[in-house]
Each structure stands twice: as structure tokens, then as C-alpha cells.
LODONU-786064 format. One line per field, with one value per residue (C-alpha): residue in three letters; x, y, z. Coordinates in steps of 0.2 Angstrom, whole numbers, plus 5000, padded with zeros to 4 digits. Layout:
<pts>
type <- c(ALA,...)
c1 <- c(X,...)
c2 <- c(Y,...)
c3 <- c(Z,...)
</pts>
This chain:
<pts>
type <- c(UNK,UNK,UNK,UNK,UNK,UNK,UNK,UNK,UNK,UNK,UNK,UNK,UNK,UNK,UNK,UNK,UNK,UNK,UNK,UNK,UNK,UNK,UNK,UNK,UNK,UNK,UNK,UNK,UNK,UNK,UNK,UNK,UNK,UNK,UNK,UNK,UNK,UNK,UNK,UNK,UNK,UNK,UNK,UNK,UNK,UNK,UNK,UNK,UNK,UNK,UNK,UNK,UNK,UNK,UNK,UNK,UNK,UNK,UNK,UNK,UNK,UNK,UNK,UNK,UNK,UNK,UNK,UNK,UNK,UNK,UNK,UNK,UNK,UNK,UNK,UNK,UNK,UNK,UNK,UNK,UNK,UNK,UNK,UNK,UNK,UNK,UNK,UNK,UNK,UNK,UNK,UNK,UNK,UNK,UNK,UNK,UNK,UNK,UNK,UNK,UNK,UNK,UNK,UNK,UNK,UNK,UNK,UNK,UNK,UNK,UNK,UNK,UNK,UNK,UNK,UNK,UNK,UNK,UNK,UNK,UNK,UNK,UNK,UNK,UNK,UNK,UNK,UNK,UNK,UNK,UNK,UNK,UNK,UNK,UNK,UNK,UNK,UNK,UNK,UNK,UNK,UNK,UNK,UNK,UNK,UNK,UNK,UNK,UNK,UNK,UNK,UNK,UNK,UNK,UNK,UNK,UNK,UNK,UNK,UNK,UNK,UNK,UNK,UNK,UNK,UNK,UNK,UNK,UNK,UNK,UNK,UNK,UNK,UNK,UNK,UNK,UNK,UNK,UNK,UNK,UNK,UNK,UNK,UNK,UNK,UNK,UNK,UNK,UNK,UNK,UNK,UNK,UNK,UNK,UNK,UNK,UNK,UNK,UNK,UNK,UNK,UNK,UNK,UNK,UNK,UNK,UNK,UNK,UNK,UNK,UNK,UNK,UNK,UNK,UNK,UNK,UNK,UNK,UNK,UNK,UNK,UNK,UNK,UNK,UNK,UNK,UNK,UNK,UNK,UNK,UNK,UNK,UNK,UNK,UNK,UNK,UNK,UNK,UNK,UNK,UNK,UNK,UNK,UNK,UNK,UNK,UNK,UNK,UNK,UNK,UNK,UNK,UNK,UNK,UNK,UNK,UNK,UNK,UNK,UNK,UNK,UNK,UNK,UNK,UNK,UNK,UNK,UNK,UNK,UNK,UNK,UNK,UNK,UNK,UNK,UNK,UNK,UNK,UNK,UNK,UNK,UNK,UNK,UNK,UNK,UNK,UNK,UNK,UNK,UNK,UNK,UNK,UNK,UNK,UNK,UNK,UNK,UNK,UNK,UNK,UNK,UNK,UNK,UNK,UNK,UNK,UNK,UNK,UNK,UNK,UNK,UNK,UNK,UNK,UNK,UNK,UNK,UNK,UNK,UNK,UNK,UNK,UNK,UNK,UNK,UNK,UNK,UNK,UNK,UNK,UNK,UNK,UNK,UNK,UNK,UNK,UNK,UNK,UNK,UNK,UNK,UNK,UNK,UNK,UNK,UNK,UNK,UNK,UNK,UNK,UNK,UNK,UNK,UNK,UNK,UNK,UNK,UNK,UNK,UNK,UNK,UNK,UNK,UNK,UNK,UNK,UNK,UNK,UNK,UNK,UNK,UNK,UNK,UNK,UNK,UNK,UNK,UNK,UNK,UNK,UNK,UNK,UNK,UNK,UNK,UNK,UNK,UNK,UNK,UNK,UNK,UNK,UNK,UNK,UNK,UNK,UNK,UNK,UNK,UNK,UNK,UNK,UNK,UNK,UNK,UNK,UNK,UNK,UNK,UNK,UNK,UNK,UNK,UNK,UNK,UNK,UNK,UNK,UNK,UNK,UNK,UNK,UNK,UNK,UNK,UNK,UNK,UNK,UNK,UNK,UNK,UNK,UNK,UNK,UNK,UNK,UNK,UNK,UNK,UNK,UNK,UNK,UNK,UNK,UNK,UNK,UNK,UNK,UNK,UNK,UNK,UNK,UNK,UNK,UNK,UNK,UNK,UNK,UNK,UNK,UNK,UNK,UNK,UNK,UNK,UNK,UNK,UNK,UNK,UNK,UNK,UNK,UNK,UNK,UNK,UNK,UNK,UNK,UNK,UNK,UNK,UNK,UNK,UNK,UNK,UNK,UNK,UNK,UNK,UNK,UNK,UNK,UNK,UNK,UNK,UNK,UNK,UNK,UNK,UNK,UNK,UNK,UNK,UNK,UNK)
c1 <- c(4924,4923,4908,4913,4903,4891,4876,4881,4890,4874,4864,4877,4874,4855,4855,4866,4856,4840,4835,4825,4840,4845,4861,4875,4888,4906,4913,4898,4904,4918,4905,4898,4898,4902,4908,4926,4929,4936,4934,4950,4946,4932,4935,4930,4944,4943,4945,4963,4967,4973,4991,4997,5010,5023,5020,5010,5006,4998,4985,4977,4976,4960,4950,4933,4928,4926,4923,4939,4936,4949,4946,4955,4947,4951,4943,4956,4967,4982,4973,4977,4968,4969,4956,4951,4934,4932,4915,4911,4903,4892,4889,4890,4885,4877,4890,4905,4922,4936,4954,4968,4986,5003,5016,5015,5003,5007,5000,4983,4982,4979,4984,4972,4958,4959,4953,4936,4933,4935,4922,4909,4912,4913,4930,4939,4957,4966,4984,4978,4983,5001,5012,5027,5036,5031,5043,5044,5034,5042,5026,5020,5034,5026,5009,4998,4982,4991,4994,4976,4972,4983,4977,4958,4951,4956,4948,4932,4931,4935,4921,4908,4913,4915,4898,4891,4900,4894,4876,4877,4884,4872,4857,4855,4866,4876,4866,4881,4898,4914,4932,4947,4964,4980,4994,4990,4974,4970,4973,4962,4949,4948,4949,4933,4923,4928,4927,4914,4904,4891,4903,4904,4893,4907,4926,4941,4956,4972,4987,4981,4995,4981,4992,5004,5014,5018,5021,5034,5042,5043,5052,5066,5067,5072,5083,5093,5094,5104,5112,5116,5131,5135,5142,5124,5119,5112,5116,5102,5112,5109,5090,5087,5098,5087,5071,5076,5081,5063,5055,5066,5060,5042,5035,5028,5019,5003,5004,5008,5026,5023,5036,5022,5018,4999,5001,5018,5014,5017,5034,5047,5062,5078,5091,5105,5105,5113,5127,5144,5156,5171,5173,5159,5153,5138,5131,5130,5126,5138,5133,5128,5118,5109,5104,5098,5087,5080,5076,5067,5056,5053,5040,5045,5045,5047,5063,5057,5039,5043,5026,5024,5023,5021,5022,5037,5039,5034,5045,5043,5045,5064,5065,5057,5068,5076,5060,5064,5082,5090,5106,5097,5083,5065,5062,5043,5045,5060,5049,5036,5049,5059,5045,5030,5037,5054,5052,5070,5075,5092,5086,5095,5085,5098,5094,5076,5071,5059,5051,5050,5050,5037,5025,5029,5025,5009,5004,5008,5000,4989,4973,4977,4985,4980,4964,4964,4946,4938,4920,4912,4894,4888,4896,4889,4873,4869,4873,4892,4903,4922,4933,4951,4966,4984,4998,5007,5024,5021,5039,5033,5018,5017,5002,4999,4994,4979,4974,4977,4964,4952,4952,4950,4934,4928,4931,4923,4908,4904,4912,4913,4895,4891,4902,4904,4890,4899,4917,4929,4948,4957,4976,4985,4998,5014,5009,5020,5015,4998,5003,5017,5026,5027,5009,4993,4991,4979,4961,4945,4941,4930,4919,4918,4913,4900,4892,4892,4885,4873,4867,4870,4882,4896,4912,4915,4931,4940,4949,4967,4978,4997,5003,5020,5026,5009,4999,4990,5000,4992,4975,4971,4956,4958,4948,4940,4951,4954,4950,4964,4965,4966,4971,4958,4971,4969,4972,4984,4990,4990,4971,4960,4946,4956,4956,4943,4942,4942,4947,4965,4968)
c2 <- c(5011,4992,4984,4966,4954,4967,4958,4940,4939,4942,4930,4916,4918,4919,4903,4894,4898,4906,4912,4896,4885,4872,4875,4863,4854,4860,4844,4842,4858,4848,4842,4859,4862,4880,4886,4885,4880,4864,4863,4855,4854,4858,4854,4860,4868,4867,4882,4888,4874,4883,4883,4893,4886,4896,4889,4893,4911,4919,4928,4911,4903,4913,4909,4901,4885,4888,4879,4881,4879,4879,4880,4882,4894,4893,4906,4904,4889,4898,4903,4894,4905,4898,4905,4901,4905,4904,4902,4904,4888,4899,4918,4923,4941,4939,4948,4943,4951,4949,4954,4960,4957,4965,4968,4955,4945,4926,4920,4918,4933,4922,4935,4947,4934,4931,4947,4948,4929,4933,4947,4935,4938,4925,4930,4926,4928,4924,4922,4931,4916,4912,4907,4918,4930,4948,4956,4943,4946,4933,4923,4936,4932,4923,4922,4937,4929,4927,4946,4949,4938,4948,4964,4962,4945,4934,4946,4947,4928,4925,4936,4928,4910,4915,4922,4906,4896,4907,4905,4886,4884,4895,4892,4910,4924,4936,4952,4963,4962,4971,4973,4977,4979,4990,4994,4981,4977,4996,4995,4980,4989,5004,4991,4983,4999,5004,4988,4978,4990,4978,4966,4976,4987,4994,4995,5000,5006,5008,5017,5011,5007,5011,5020,5005,5008,5026,5020,5008,5022,5031,5016,5017,5036,5034,5018,5028,5043,5033,5020,5027,5035,5026,5042,5047,5033,5038,5025,5020,5027,5044,5043,5048,5063,5069,5065,5075,5090,5088,5089,5103,5113,5108,5099,5115,5121,5112,5121,5105,5099,5080,5072,5071,5082,5084,5089,5088,5097,5113,5108,5117,5107,5107,5094,5106,5112,5096,5097,5093,5109,5097,5079,5066,5061,5054,5071,5078,5074,5075,5086,5070,5064,5081,5079,5062,5067,5081,5069,5057,5071,5078,5071,5060,5070,5067,5075,5081,5088,5091,5084,5075,5056,5052,5062,5061,5055,5067,5075,5063,5047,5046,5032,5020,5026,5009,5002,5013,5019,5005,4995,4985,4992,4987,4972,4976,4990,4981,4966,4976,4982,4966,4954,4964,4978,4972,4953,4952,4945,4953,4970,4984,4996,5010,5011,5016,5031,5042,5048,5034,5019,5026,5028,5010,5004,5013,5006,4988,4988,5002,4994,4979,4984,5003,5008,5026,5028,5042,5038,5029,5034,5016,5011,5026,5023,5007,5014,5009,5017,5020,5023,5027,5030,5034,5037,5054,5045,5031,5026,5016,5025,5043,5049,5063,5050,5046,5065,5065,5051,5058,5075,5067,5058,5075,5083,5068,5068,5086,5091,5086,5089,5075,5062,5066,5053,5040,5043,5049,5050,5050,5055,5048,5059,5049,5033,5023,5011,5003,5003,5008,5024,5038,5043,5035,5021,5009,5012,5002,5005,4990,4996,5014,5007,4995,5009,5019,5005,4997,5012,5027,5035,5043,5044,5062,5056,5040,5038,5032,5025,5023,5008,5007,4994,4986,5001,5015,5031,5043,5045,5057,5059,5055,5068,5067,5076,5090,5093,5091,5088,5104,5106,5115,5123,5114,5097,5083,5083,5064,5063,5064,5072,5088,5089,5093,5091,5107,5114,5121,5139)
c3 <- c(4834,4832,4841,4838,4848,4856,4849,4849,4866,4876,4865,4869,4887,4885,4874,4887,4902,4909,4926,4928,4924,4937,4946,4942,4953,4951,4944,4931,4923,4915,4902,4898,4880,4874,4856,4852,4871,4880,4898,4904,4923,4935,4953,4971,4980,4999,5011,5009,4998,4982,4978,4963,4951,4958,4976,4992,4996,5011,5002,4996,5013,5018,5003,5005,4996,4977,4961,4950,4931,4918,4900,4883,4870,4851,4841,4828,4823,4830,4847,4863,4876,4894,4906,4924,4932,4951,4958,4977,4983,4995,4998,4979,4978,4961,4951,4940,4939,4927,4931,4920,4917,4917,4904,4889,4900,4898,4915,4924,4936,4952,4964,4957,4957,4976,4982,4972,4976,4994,4992,4984,4966,4953,4945,4929,4922,4906,4900,4884,4873,4877,4891,4894,4906,4910,4898,4884,4868,4857,4856,4843,4831,4816,4825,4821,4828,4845,4844,4841,4855,4867,4860,4863,4858,4872,4886,4876,4873,4891,4897,4886,4891,4909,4910,4902,4915,4929,4923,4922,4939,4948,4937,4933,4925,4934,4938,4934,4926,4932,4926,4937,4930,4930,4918,4904,4913,4912,4893,4893,4902,4889,4875,4882,4884,4866,4856,4867,4877,4882,4891,4907,4918,4928,4924,4934,4923,4933,4925,4908,4894,4882,4869,4868,4853,4859,4877,4870,4860,4876,4885,4872,4873,4891,4887,4874,4885,4898,4888,4870,4879,4895,4902,4903,4914,4931,4944,4956,4971,4964,4963,4981,4978,4964,4973,4988,4977,4969,4986,4992,4977,4976,4991,4999,4983,4989,5006,5015,5017,5018,5006,4992,4977,4976,4958,4951,4935,4945,4949,4938,4944,4934,4938,4933,4951,4955,4942,4949,4951,4949,4948,4948,4966,4975,4979,4962,4943,4929,4914,4904,4919,4920,4902,4904,4919,4909,4895,4907,4913,4895,4883,4869,4853,4834,4830,4813,4817,4836,4839,4856,4855,4873,4889,4901,4919,4933,4947,4962,4952,4954,4967,4954,4939,4938,4930,4914,4916,4926,4922,4909,4898,4901,4890,4888,4875,4866,4863,4853,4841,4840,4838,4831,4821,4814,4817,4822,4839,4837,4833,4843,4853,4851,4832,4834,4823,4832,4816,4803,4814,4825,4810,4805,4823,4822,4805,4811,4828,4833,4827,4837,4854,4856,4865,4861,4854,4864,4858,4873,4870,4868,4885,4893,4884,4893,4910,4910,4923,4921,4936,4930,4942,4940,4952,4950,4954,4941,4935,4920,4912,4912,4923,4910,4898,4908,4908,4889,4887,4899,4890,4873,4879,4886,4869,4860,4871,4872,4889,4907,4910,4898,4906,4924,4929,4919,4919,4933,4934,4950,4951,4966,4973,4978,4971,4959,4945,4951,4969,4981,4983,4997,4996,5002,4989,4996,4992,4988,4970,4969,4983,4975,4958,4966,4975,4958,4948,4960,4970,4958,4971,4960,4970,4975,4983,4988,5004,5002,5016,5018,5027,5035,5047,5045,5052,5043,5046,5034,5025,5011,5000,4981,4971,4954,4941,4940,4958,4971,4990,4999,5017,5028,5038,5055,5062,5057,5039,5040,5042,5027,5037,5037,5018,5005,4986,4976,4960,4960,4959)
</pts>
């Protein structure tokens, strides 16, 4: 485990501020001096006055007055880390929250900043050291330090400098520090608790892309399955066909027929039941399409050793398969191999070797972008709390990968009894990647984590809601893994009160 900055980061905040420091005006923060940092702007934003670069959006219109600080961080000569820190002008709750990114990052996560700000948090985000689109990793070509910034350095540097800005503005340091991120933001979450365990007191890690080198292998495993031979391509018009067949086979296994699989690992669906008896048609799968579907569900494996590289997608995820198996392959995993491993913008993803190339990809990137270390004793030791969640119908990152990491921590830390007061995993039935899907997928992870960190109330369940046509039509408890929501046998199956969390049979 690398504990870079664990000692020096808190010292920086202490040196720059103290509980008796005088509060600063927003505009005066433009002259704040921090190491390797240039404050590029500091301005007060009127209520509802923030407009993101992509244009006005409804979610920002209800924001209160806040101080918006932008800065550039240069920990190396090739670094160009952009951060923003938003500080409530009034009603600060005394805490700091940083929010994560998606894909290859490349932008400030304005939408993710708005919610915590409205709840009274001072909040920060970073572009992780480059500007670019979600799926474009070309920035890394010839810029190894920028890859390190993306991998772990940018988030840590942002956290240290943001805490100092918070302390300068309010005249005292934040009482507590939180992280909230999903996907890449989930990977960033686990990277923080592993490398910089003193940065945060509470961390939310949603659908973490923590084993990034192997996740990117998995992305190309599916891309090859449907495009190596175009006869194997499954058109999106057939996704509902497969999904309905899954529900027909497995929906009732949890004793509640509601269009959602409580635990899809119990579903033994074989897409061969849909194989065409004659010519191809909208109501069946051709033999090559059957094999492609089987491969999407199956784990990515090394063809020589037969060892698993990454788990497959679960039954129930079919409606989102376009994210991995669509007409065009997902650009995120291709970018890793093109720009980081082979350093060739013209590299063809269909040539990936699932043995030797995977080993090469690990050697080059795993110590930079992977957050697989299961030893969290330092984070847990100072009272840190880790709340992880993952949708069972995730179409981009296999939900079993979260279970794999959770189990690795239990093994490293001496069992569930050693970590239950510090780490809980919530699997979300029917939820797609980070949000959406057929199951209840709206839940207050921030509130649950706050209760845990600030009041010692560990989340025994989290109530999730499903919203359709602007109204809540179903609620269900999310249970800490390995517990599942069990119907009590009476009352509406759309009401969380009629379910309890218990271990599966």
C-alpha cells in the first residue's frame, strides 16, 4: 500500500489555517498562495446564477449564493490539473465533499457538485489533469505524468488544496471530509482509501471501475464477441426479447414477480432457448447471436490458463447492452489499449490477445490506474467509513466485481466481523450503471453515510425508490451484502415496509 501524502497533506491545511483564522471574502481568495497552485478566479455566484459551459440546466437554477473558486494545480511540469471549489455563502454545514468523474474524465463534474452544495457542503471537483470527452484517452499518449494525474494524483492534490481553500474562506477547517463518486468516481474512491487513507472520513464508492486494466479487457471481450464476426451482432431490437425471456425464467425465484431479479446470480438462463428454428426473425436469435449472448454473460477468461480476468454481465442487464455490445464498440476500453499500452492511435481492438496482451496491460498500467489493494486498515483505523453500491443490472461494469473486491477486503482484514462497522456493500436489484433501470434506483447514500460517520449509525438498510412519470411508484430496502430484501408475505410488493433484510437461503 502506498501512503503518499498521508503525513504532509494534513500538515499543509494546518499550516495554512487554524480554528482562529479570520474568514476571507470570496474575491480575496484570488490572492491565496498555495504550493504548486494558481487561483485563476474567485467570484460570488448569485442564487440560480451558475451556467455550466454546456449551457443552462434546470438543476442549477435552485442553487443558493456561493463562492466559486477555480484553480490550476501543477505538481509536475506536465501537469495541468483544473479544479473548482464551491463554497456556500451561508448555511455551511461544516463539512467538505469531493465528487468523482466518469470514463476518462476530462471535465469538471458540475452536475455532481450541485446536489452537495444545495445540502450545505463545500464541494470540489477536478478534470483530473486534462480536457477531453468521456471516451477519449488520447491525452495519455506521450504524457505519462498526465496518466498518473488521472490515476490518482489529481484527486489527492485537489483534496489537499480544496481543504485549504475551505479553511481560508470560512476561517476554520472543515470538520469532516467526504467523497462521493460512481464508475470512475468509484475507482477514485477506492484509490483514495488505499493510497491516501487520511484524505476522507467517509467515502461513497458506486459501481467502481477499480480493476481498470481488467475491466478494459472485458470491454473488448464483449466487443469482439459481437463484432469479430458481424453475424454474431445482436441488434438492439432484440434486447427486449432476451430480457423478457430472462424474466420469464427467473423473475419468480425471489418469490416476488415484479420484473426485477433480487439476486441474478441464481438465474441459470441460457439464451439458446431463443434460438431460431428456421430463418432469422425478430422473435428469435440466430446460432451466432446465441453464442454472443452467452459470451456477454460469461466471465472474460485467459484462453491458455482458463483463469478469470473479469466477471461477465448479469441476467437482467440486457436492455442496456448497447453500452458494451452496440453498433460501435465502447471507446473507453479501446483508448486504454491504443494510447496507454500500444501507443498506437490506429491499433485494432479485434487483435487483442487475451493472454499476452493482458499481461502487458497489467505491467504498464496496474500500479497507476488499478485500485485493487484490499488492505484498508489505515483508513478503518482512523474511523473511516466506506459505503459501496452496485446495480445488479449494470451494463458497463459487472456487479460481481464489487462483490469480488468486498470479499478480498474481508479476506485481508480477517472476516466480516472485523469490517462490518467500517465497510458495507449494497447491491441494487434492477439498477443499471450508477442509476436508471427497472428497479428502485433513487436512494440517499449521502444521508446514510453522514449518519454513519457523524452519529455512528451504520446503515442496516437504505430505502430506494423508483420514479415513473414524476411519481414514486415503488420503494424497496437495499440490504448490506450478503443480505437480500425478503417479502414478508403480506401487503403491497411496491412498499418497502413489507420487506425485511435477511440472509439468503
